[in-house]
C-alpha positions as CSV (number, residue, x, y, z in Angstrom):
1,M,-15.5,345.5,75.9
2,T,-19.2,344.9,76.5
3,T,-20.1,344.9,80.0
4,Q,-22.7,342.6,81.6
5,T,-24.8,345.9,82.4
6,E,-24.6,347.3,79.0
7,L,-25.4,343.6,77.4
8,R,-28.6,343.7,79.8
9,Q,-29.5,347.1,78.9
10,A,-29.2,346.4,74.9
11,E,-31.4,343.4,75.4
12,S,-34.1,345.5,77.0
13,L,-34.2,347.9,73.8
14,P,-36.4,347.4,71.0
15,P,-34.4,345.7,68.3
16,E,-34.3,346.6,64.5
17,E,-37.6,345.6,63.0
18,G,-36.4,343.9,60.1
19,S,-36.9,340.5,58.8
20,G,-36.9,339.0,62.0
21,S,-39.7,340.6,63.4
22,L,-42.1,338.2,61.3
23,V,-40.6,335.1,62.9
24,V,-40.7,337.0,66.5
25,M,-44.7,337.2,65.6
26,I,-44.9,333.9,64.1
27,A,-43.4,332.2,67.1
28,V,-45.1,334.1,69.7
29,A,-48.5,333.4,67.8
30,L,-48.0,329.8,67.5
31,A,-47.3,329.3,71.4
32,S,-50.2,331.8,72.2
33,V,-52.6,329.7,70.2
34,L,-52.0,326.9,72.4
35,L,-53.7,328.5,75.3
36,P,-57.2,329.1,74.1
37,L,-57.0,325.5,72.4
38,A,-56.5,324.1,75.9
39,I,-59.8,325.5,76.9
40,T,-62.3,325.1,74.1
41,A,-61.2,321.9,72.7
42,P,-61.5,320.1,75.8
43,A,-64.7,321.6,76.6
44,V,-66.3,320.2,73.3
45,A,-64.7,316.8,74.2
46,M,-65.9,316.5,77.7
47,P,-68.7,314.2,77.4
48,D,-66.6,311.6,75.6
49,L,-63.6,312.2,77.9
50,T,-65.6,311.7,81.5
51,V,-67.5,308.8,80.0
52,D,-64.2,307.1,78.7
53,L,-62.6,307.8,82.0
54,D,-65.5,306.8,84.0
55,S,-65.3,310.0,85.6
56,N,-67.9,311.6,88.0
57,V,-69.3,315.2,87.8
58,A,-66.5,316.9,89.9
59,G,-63.7,314.8,88.3
60,G,-64.9,316.3,84.7
61,Q,-65.3,319.7,86.3
62,W,-61.6,319.8,87.3
63,V,-60.4,318.9,84.0
64,Q,-61.2,322.7,83.2
65,N,-60.8,324.1,86.7
66,A,-57.1,322.8,87.4
67,Y,-56.1,324.2,84.3
68,G,-57.7,327.5,85.2
69,V,-56.6,327.7,88.8
70,T,-52.9,327.6,88.1
71,F,-52.9,329.4,85.2
72,A,-54.5,332.1,87.2
73,A,-52.0,331.8,90.3
74,C,-48.9,331.6,88.7
75,M,-49.5,334.6,86.0
76,L,-47.9,337.5,88.0
77,A,-45.0,335.1,88.9
78,A,-44.4,334.1,85.5
79,G,-44.2,337.6,84.1
80,T,-41.8,338.8,87.2
81,L,-39.5,336.0,86.1
82,A,-39.6,336.8,82.6
83,D,-38.4,340.2,83.4
84,R,-35.8,338.9,85.5
85,F,-34.3,335.8,83.8
86,G,-35.3,336.5,80.0
87,R,-38.6,336.7,78.4
88,R,-37.6,334.0,75.4
89,R,-36.2,331.7,77.9
90,I,-39.7,331.8,80.1
91,L,-41.5,331.6,76.8
92,A,-39.6,328.4,75.7
93,I,-39.7,326.8,79.6
94,G,-43.6,327.5,79.5
95,T,-44.1,325.9,76.1
96,V,-42.3,322.8,77.0
97,V,-44.3,322.2,80.4
98,F,-47.3,322.7,78.5
99,S,-46.7,320.6,75.6
100,L,-45.4,317.9,78.0
101,M,-48.3,317.7,80.2
102,S,-50.6,317.8,76.8
103,A,-48.9,314.3,76.2
104,V,-49.3,313.1,79.7
105,A,-52.9,314.2,79.4
106,A,-53.2,312.4,76.1
107,L,-52.0,309.1,77.5
108,S,-54.0,309.3,81.1
109,T,-56.4,306.5,81.9
110,D,-57.2,308.0,84.9
111,I,-59.3,311.1,85.6
112,L,-57.0,312.0,88.7
113,V,-53.9,311.8,86.5
114,L,-55.3,314.1,83.9
115,D,-56.6,316.6,86.3
116,I,-53.0,316.8,87.7
117,A,-51.4,317.4,84.3
118,R,-53.9,319.9,83.6
119,A,-52.7,321.5,86.8
120,L,-49.3,321.7,85.6
121,Q,-50.1,322.7,81.9
122,G,-51.5,325.7,83.5
123,I,-48.2,326.7,84.8
124,G,-46.7,326.4,81.7
125,A,-49.4,328.4,80.1
126,A,-48.9,331.3,82.4
127,G,-45.2,331.5,81.4
128,V,-46.2,331.4,77.7
129,L,-48.8,334.2,78.0
130,T,-46.7,336.7,79.8
131,S,-43.7,336.2,78.2
132,G,-45.1,336.3,74.9
133,A,-46.8,339.7,75.3
134,A,-43.6,340.9,77.1
135,I,-41.7,340.2,73.9
136,L,-43.9,342.0,71.7
137,A,-43.7,345.1,73.7
138,A,-39.9,345.0,73.9
139,S,-39.8,344.1,70.1
140,F,-42.1,346.5,68.6
141,T,-43.2,350.3,69.1
142,G,-45.8,352.6,67.5
143,R,-48.0,351.2,65.0
144,R,-46.0,348.2,64.8
145,R,-46.7,347.4,68.0
146,T,-50.4,347.7,67.4
147,Q,-50.1,345.2,64.5
148,A,-48.1,342.9,66.4
149,F,-50.6,342.6,69.0
150,G,-53.1,342.2,66.2
151,V,-51.3,339.3,65.4
152,L,-51.2,338.2,69.0
153,G,-55.0,338.9,69.5
154,T,-55.7,336.8,66.1
155,S,-53.8,333.7,67.5
156,F,-56.3,334.0,70.7
157,G,-58.9,334.3,68.3
158,A,-58.0,331.3,65.9
159,G,-57.5,329.1,68.9
160,L,-61.1,329.9,70.5
161,A,-62.4,330.2,66.8
162,L,-61.0,326.6,65.9
163,G,-61.0,324.8,69.4
164,P,-64.5,323.8,69.3
165,I,-64.4,322.6,65.6
166,L,-61.2,320.7,65.9
167,G,-62.3,319.5,69.3
168,G,-65.4,318.1,68.0
169,A,-63.7,316.7,64.7
170,L,-60.9,315.1,66.4
171,T,-63.1,313.5,68.9
172,G,-65.4,312.3,66.4
173,L,-62.4,310.9,64.2
174,A,-59.9,309.9,66.6
175,G,-61.4,310.1,70.1
176,W,-60.8,312.8,72.9
177,R,-57.2,312.1,73.3
178,A,-56.3,313.6,70.0
179,V,-57.3,317.0,71.3
180,F,-54.4,316.9,73.7
181,W,-51.8,315.5,71.0
182,L,-52.9,318.5,68.7
183,N,-51.5,320.8,71.5
184,V,-47.9,318.6,71.5
185,V,-47.6,319.3,67.6
186,V,-48.4,322.9,67.7
187,G,-45.9,323.5,70.6
188,A,-43.2,321.7,68.8
189,V,-43.5,323.9,65.9
190,A,-43.4,327.2,68.1
191,L,-40.2,325.7,69.8
192,L,-38.0,325.5,66.6
193,L,-38.9,329.2,65.7
194,M,-38.1,330.4,69.3
195,P,-34.1,330.5,69.0
196,R,-34.8,333.3,66.5
197,I,-36.4,335.6,69.3
198,R,-33.9,337.9,70.6
199,E,-33.9,337.5,74.4
200,S,-35.1,340.6,76.4
201,R,-35.4,341.2,80.5
202,D,-35.7,344.2,82.5
203,P,-31.9,345.4,83.5
204,N,-33.1,346.7,86.6
205,A,-34.3,343.4,88.1
206,H,-31.7,342.4,90.2
207,R,-33.1,339.6,92.3
208,V,-36.6,338.0,92.3
209,D,-39.1,339.0,95.0
210,W,-39.7,335.4,96.4
211,P,-42.1,336.4,99.3
212,G,-43.8,338.5,97.0
213,L,-44.2,335.5,94.4
214,F,-45.2,332.9,97.2
215,T,-48.1,335.0,98.9
216,F,-49.5,336.1,95.6
217,S,-49.4,333.0,94.0
218,S,-50.9,331.3,96.8
219,S,-53.7,333.8,97.5
220,L,-54.6,333.5,93.8
221,F,-54.4,329.8,94.3
222,L,-56.9,330.1,97.3
223,L,-59.3,332.4,95.8
224,A,-59.8,330.5,92.4
225,L,-60.0,327.4,94.5
226,G,-62.8,328.7,96.6
227,F,-65.0,329.5,93.9
228,V,-64.5,325.8,92.5
229,E,-65.4,324.6,95.8
230,G,-68.3,327.0,96.3
231,G,-69.6,325.7,92.9
232,E,-69.2,322.2,93.6
233,R,-69.8,321.7,97.5
234,G,-71.8,324.8,98.5
235,W,-70.5,328.5,99.8
236,A,-70.9,327.4,103.4
237,H,-68.9,324.2,103.0
238,P,-65.7,324.4,105.4
239,A,-63.4,323.6,102.3
240,T,-65.1,326.7,100.4
241,L,-64.7,329.1,103.5
242,G,-61.2,327.9,104.4
243,S,-60.0,328.5,100.7
244,L,-61.7,332.3,100.8
245,A,-60.0,332.8,104.3
246,G,-56.6,331.5,103.1
247,F,-56.8,333.8,100.2
248,L,-57.4,337.1,102.4
249,L,-54.6,335.9,104.6
250,F,-52.3,335.5,102.1
251,M,-53.1,338.5,99.9
252,T,-52.8,340.7,103.4
253,A,-49.2,339.3,103.7
254,F,-48.6,340.0,100.1
255,V,-49.7,343.5,100.5
256,I,-47.5,344.0,103.8
257,V,-44.6,342.2,102.2
258,E,-44.8,344.5,98.9
259,Q,-44.6,347.8,100.8
260,R,-41.1,346.6,102.1
261,V,-39.7,345.5,98.9
262,E,-37.7,348.3,97.3
263,R,-38.8,346.8,93.6
264,P,-41.8,344.8,94.3
265,M,-43.0,342.2,91.7
266,F,-46.5,343.9,91.8
267,D,-46.1,347.7,92.0
268,L,-49.1,348.7,93.8
269,S,-48.9,352.4,92.7
270,L,-50.1,351.7,89.4
271,F,-53.6,351.1,91.0
272,R,-53.7,355.0,91.8
273,N,-54.0,355.3,87.9
274,P,-57.5,355.1,86.8
275,T,-56.9,354.3,83.4
276,F,-54.5,351.6,84.2
277,V,-57.3,350.2,86.6
278,V,-60.0,350.0,84.1
279,V,-57.6,348.5,81.4
280,V,-56.5,345.7,83.7
281,C,-60.2,345.1,84.5
282,Q,-61.5,344.7,80.9
283,P,-61.3,341.0,81.1
284,F,-64.3,341.3,83.7
285,T,-66.5,342.6,81.0
286,I,-64.7,341.4,78.0
287,T,-64.0,337.7,78.4
288,F,-66.0,336.8,81.4
289,G,-68.9,336.0,79.5
290,F,-67.4,334.5,76.5
291,V,-66.0,331.9,78.5
292,V,-69.5,331.1,79.9
293,M,-70.7,331.0,76.3
294,L,-67.7,328.7,75.7
295,N,-67.8,326.1,78.2
296,F,-71.6,325.6,78.6
297,L,-73.1,326.2,75.5
298,P,-71.6,323.2,73.6
299,P,-72.6,321.0,76.0
300,Y,-76.3,322.4,75.7
301,F,-76.1,321.9,72.2
302,D,-74.8,318.2,72.5
303,G,-76.7,317.1,75.7
304,V,-80.3,318.5,75.3
305,G,-80.1,319.8,71.8
306,G,-79.7,316.6,70.1
307,Y,-76.6,317.4,68.1
308,S,-73.2,315.6,67.8
309,T,-70.0,316.6,69.2
310,T,-68.9,318.4,65.8
311,E,-72.3,320.1,65.2
312,A,-72.3,321.6,68.7
313,G,-68.6,323.1,67.8
314,L,-70.0,324.3,64.6
315,L,-73.0,326.2,66.4
316,L,-70.5,328.2,67.8
317,L,-69.0,329.6,64.5
318,P,-70.8,332.9,64.4
319,L,-69.4,333.6,67.8
320,M,-65.9,332.3,67.0
321,A,-65.3,333.5,63.5
322,P,-65.0,337.4,64.2
323,I,-62.8,336.8,67.0
324,F,-60.4,335.0,64.5
325,V,-60.7,338.2,62.0
326,L,-61.1,341.2,63.8
327,P,-58.1,341.7,65.8
328,L,-55.5,341.6,63.0
329,L,-57.9,344.0,60.8
330,I,-58.6,346.3,63.6
331,G,-54.5,346.6,64.2
332,K,-54.0,347.4,60.6
333,L,-56.9,349.4,59.6
334,V,-58.9,350.8,62.7
335,A,-56.4,351.5,65.4
336,D,-54.9,354.8,63.9
337,R,-58.6,356.1,63.6
338,V,-60.5,354.8,66.7
339,S,-58.9,355.6,70.3
340,P,-58.8,352.8,72.6
341,R,-61.3,354.2,75.0
342,I,-64.0,354.2,72.0
343,L,-63.0,350.6,70.7
344,L,-62.9,349.3,74.2
345,S,-66.4,350.9,75.4
346,V,-68.0,349.9,71.8
347,S,-66.7,346.2,72.6
348,S,-68.3,346.2,75.8
349,A,-71.7,347.2,74.4
350,L,-72.0,344.9,71.7
351,I,-71.2,341.8,74.2
352,A,-74.2,343.3,76.4
353,I,-76.5,343.4,73.1
354,G,-75.5,339.8,72.2
355,S,-75.8,338.6,75.9
356,I,-79.5,340.0,76.6
357,W,-80.3,338.8,72.9
358,M,-79.4,335.3,73.8
359,I,-82.3,334.7,75.7
360,V,-84.0,333.5,72.6
361,L,-82.3,330.4,73.5
362,S,-85.0,327.6,74.0
363,P,-85.2,323.8,73.6
364,G,-86.1,322.5,70.1
365,Q,-85.8,325.9,68.3
366,S,-83.5,325.9,65.0
367,W,-80.0,326.6,65.2
368,A,-80.5,329.9,63.2
369,V,-82.1,331.6,66.0
370,T,-79.1,331.8,67.9
371,V,-76.9,333.2,64.7
372,A,-77.4,336.7,65.2
373,P,-76.7,337.3,69.0
374,L,-73.7,335.1,69.0
375,L,-72.6,337.1,66.0
376,I,-73.0,340.5,67.7
377,F,-71.3,339.0,70.8
378,G,-68.4,337.7,68.8
379,L,-68.0,341.3,67.1
380,G,-67.8,342.6,70.9
381,V,-65.2,340.2,72.0
382,G,-63.1,340.1,68.7
383,S,-62.8,343.7,68.3
384,A,-60.8,344.1,72.2
385,F,-58.6,340.8,71.7
386,G,-55.2,342.3,71.2
387,A,-56.5,345.9,71.8
388,M,-56.8,345.0,75.6
389,D,-53.4,343.5,76.0
390,N,-51.5,346.4,74.0
391,A,-53.4,348.9,76.1
392,A,-52.1,347.0,79.3
393,V,-48.4,346.9,78.3
394,S,-48.6,350.4,77.1
395,V,-49.2,352.2,80.5
396,V,-45.8,351.1,81.8
397,P,-42.3,351.4,80.8
398,V,-41.2,348.6,78.5
399,E,-38.9,347.2,81.0
400,R,-41.6,346.1,83.4
401,A,-43.9,345.0,80.2
402,G,-43.7,341.5,81.9
403,M,-45.3,342.6,85.2
404,A,-48.0,344.6,83.2
405,S,-48.6,341.8,81.4
406,G,-48.7,339.4,84.4
407,I,-51.1,341.9,86.0
408,F,-53.5,342.1,83.1
409,N,-53.3,338.5,82.3
410,T,-53.9,337.5,86.1
411,M,-57.0,339.7,86.0
412,R,-58.2,337.6,82.7
413,I,-57.3,334.1,83.6
414,A,-58.6,335.0,87.3
415,G,-61.8,336.5,86.2
416,E,-62.4,333.6,83.6
417,T,-61.7,330.8,86.1
418,V,-64.0,332.4,88.6
419,A,-66.6,332.5,85.9
420,V,-66.4,328.9,84.7
421,A,-66.5,327.9,88.3
422,A,-69.2,330.3,89.3
423,A,-71.4,329.8,86.2
424,G,-70.9,326.0,86.4
425,G,-72.2,326.1,90.3
426,F,-75.0,328.7,89.3
427,L,-76.2,326.7,86.4
428,A,-76.4,323.3,88.3
429,S,-77.9,324.9,91.3
430,F,-80.5,326.9,89.4
431,T,-81.3,323.8,86.8
432,R,-81.8,321.7,89.9
433,S,-84.3,324.1,91.8
434,E,-86.2,324.8,88.2
435,L,-86.4,320.9,87.6
436,A,-87.7,320.4,91.0
437,D,-90.3,322.9,90.8
438,R,-91.3,321.9,86.9
439,A,-91.2,318.1,87.4
440,P,-91.7,317.5,91.2
441,E,-91.7,313.5,90.2
442,F,-88.0,314.0,89.4
443,A,-87.1,316.0,92.6
444,D,-85.4,313.3,94.3
445,Q,-83.1,313.0,91.2
446,A,-82.6,316.7,90.3
447,P,-79.2,317.4,91.6
448,R,-77.8,314.4,89.5
449,L,-79.6,315.2,86.6
450,A,-78.7,318.9,86.8
451,G,-75.0,318.3,87.5
452,E,-75.0,315.7,84.1
453,A,-77.0,318.2,81.9
454,T,-74.6,321.0,82.8
455,Q,-71.8,319.0,81.3
456,G,-73.8,317.5,78.2
457,R,-74.2,314.2,79.8
458,V,-78.1,313.7,79.6
459,Q,-78.3,310.6,77.9
460,E,-75.9,309.2,80.9
461,A,-78.4,311.1,83.4
462,L,-81.3,309.5,82.0
463,A,-80.0,305.9,82.2
464,G,-81.5,306.1,85.7
465,I,-84.9,307.1,84.5
466,P,-87.7,304.3,83.9
467,A,-88.2,304.2,80.1
468,G,-91.6,305.3,80.0
469,Q,-90.6,308.8,81.7
470,R,-87.6,309.5,80.0
471,T,-89.2,311.7,77.4
472,N,-90.9,313.8,80.0
473,A,-87.6,314.1,82.1
474,L,-85.6,315.2,79.0
475,D,-88.2,317.9,78.5
476,A,-88.2,319.2,81.9
477,V,-83.9,319.0,82.3
478,A,-83.8,321.1,79.0
479,E,-86.4,323.7,79.9
480,S,-84.7,323.9,83.2
481,L,-81.2,324.2,81.9
482,A,-82.5,326.8,79.2
483,A,-84.1,329.0,82.1
484,S,-80.7,329.0,83.9
485,L,-78.8,330.4,80.9
486,H,-81.4,332.9,80.4
487,V,-80.6,334.3,83.8
488,A,-77.1,334.0,83.7
489,F,-77.1,336.0,79.8
490,V,-78.9,338.5,81.7
491,F,-76.4,338.9,84.5
492,L,-73.8,339.0,81.6
493,A,-75.5,341.8,79.8
494,V,-75.4,343.9,82.8
495,L,-71.9,343.4,83.5
496,A,-70.8,344.2,80.2
497,A,-73.0,347.3,79.9
498,L,-71.7,348.6,83.0
499,G,-68.2,348.0,81.8
500,A,-69.0,350.0,78.6
501,V,-70.0,353.2,80.5
502,V,-67.2,352.9,83.3
503,T,-64.5,352.5,80.3
504,F,-66.2,355.6,78.2
505,Y,-66.0,358.1,81.2
506,V,-62.6,356.7,83.1
507,V,-60.0,355.7,80.4
508,K,-58.0,358.7,79.1
509,D,-56.8,358.6,75.7
510,K,-54.1,360.8,76.0
511,E,-52.1,358.5,78.7
512,L,-52.4,355.4,76.5
513,A,-51.3,357.4,73.5
514,E,-48.2,359.0,75.2
515,A,-47.4,355.6,76.6
516,A,-47.8,353.7,73.1
517,G,-45.3,356.4,71.7
């Protein structure tokens, strides 16, 4: 008779990689494609959304920030719960929560309701991302695992590549609400396939580390909130300082708690391995700049560039196309020939080149000028997608793949959340300063103009300017916003270049090769 222990041990082993493996990959890919769609598509629809709901600048920013804050805060908790209660179960629960909150967002008539729905949607997204990667790690080995993570990377790339285009097209055809209804449809299809996935979990996970879950999730929530508040209210504001102080307090408590737990949710000893540290920090150099481009270029093109919402999405196609194509190609053709160290180093180097090249961006120029730098940038990001995830779960035993996925994706989403919040605050602040210097006659309205411009709401901002001065105001806003983007591009180039050097000299190919088996 099969005992409970034997059953749970069997669940932790890779299953036969037969016809069911395709269903596993499709189900995980469909659920995962929702997550980038929830970032890229609303970014394009943001101008219409905020106008329709009569939202101020802060309310509009929280449409993205609320999702990112809870997404980052719950990532490691979701990975730990997946290891304990079953990865398929958490994947299904996460998909249901995500889809339901998408429906609530689509039906919202108040910006506050929509922001709350987005926060809850982020919790569901955390369950989907961590459990999906852990399912692939538990279901495949060797080359098949590399290919499976190539499919996962392609699904992320598809969401990122199609998000701006679908978001622009759906907004133009049926309004911004259609962007959220799309998530409901895709989520329903993914749920239909999930019963075909074999359940897997960590057989040694006997109980949930609730103190660790609470202290870590609280610390990440307050860190992300601190960066959001800093960008909106200023870094010396009591709300910002209080959030950052709370982060330090809860993080200190977390470290103390984890040192006293026999089987902690966050194995701090992993951070003694330099290869693991560099691998899980890849999102800071790979995706940090990408989400900045993704969130702030469409409003620039739509606002000061004079393009329609659909055209603004299409202008990002050179950036998105490689992210859609490369992960799967690399998983099939390149992974056996190029080491992860070289691959990730080259990815960061390409991002650095694309970032510094983007300083050619200027008001009134042809769209063709940005094609080459966006393409180079996209090649860098696309070549790393999937490879990063595979490397992260390959440096730990498969039983703890959920934890490793949680740590890696915590770094990814926390980095993206910090990037969006910090970049939004910086662009608004720098644009305001530049505008006051370039056009002193608009200095008293610079804060409002700068805040609206970063969200693509230039025409709404100009409504308060006398008709005879609007052309001059538009030119000044466009030049100021472009100047602030140039500074951001230089910073991103330096960050990516540093990441390339560190990855090349620190990551050990032997450790990743042995772990991947």
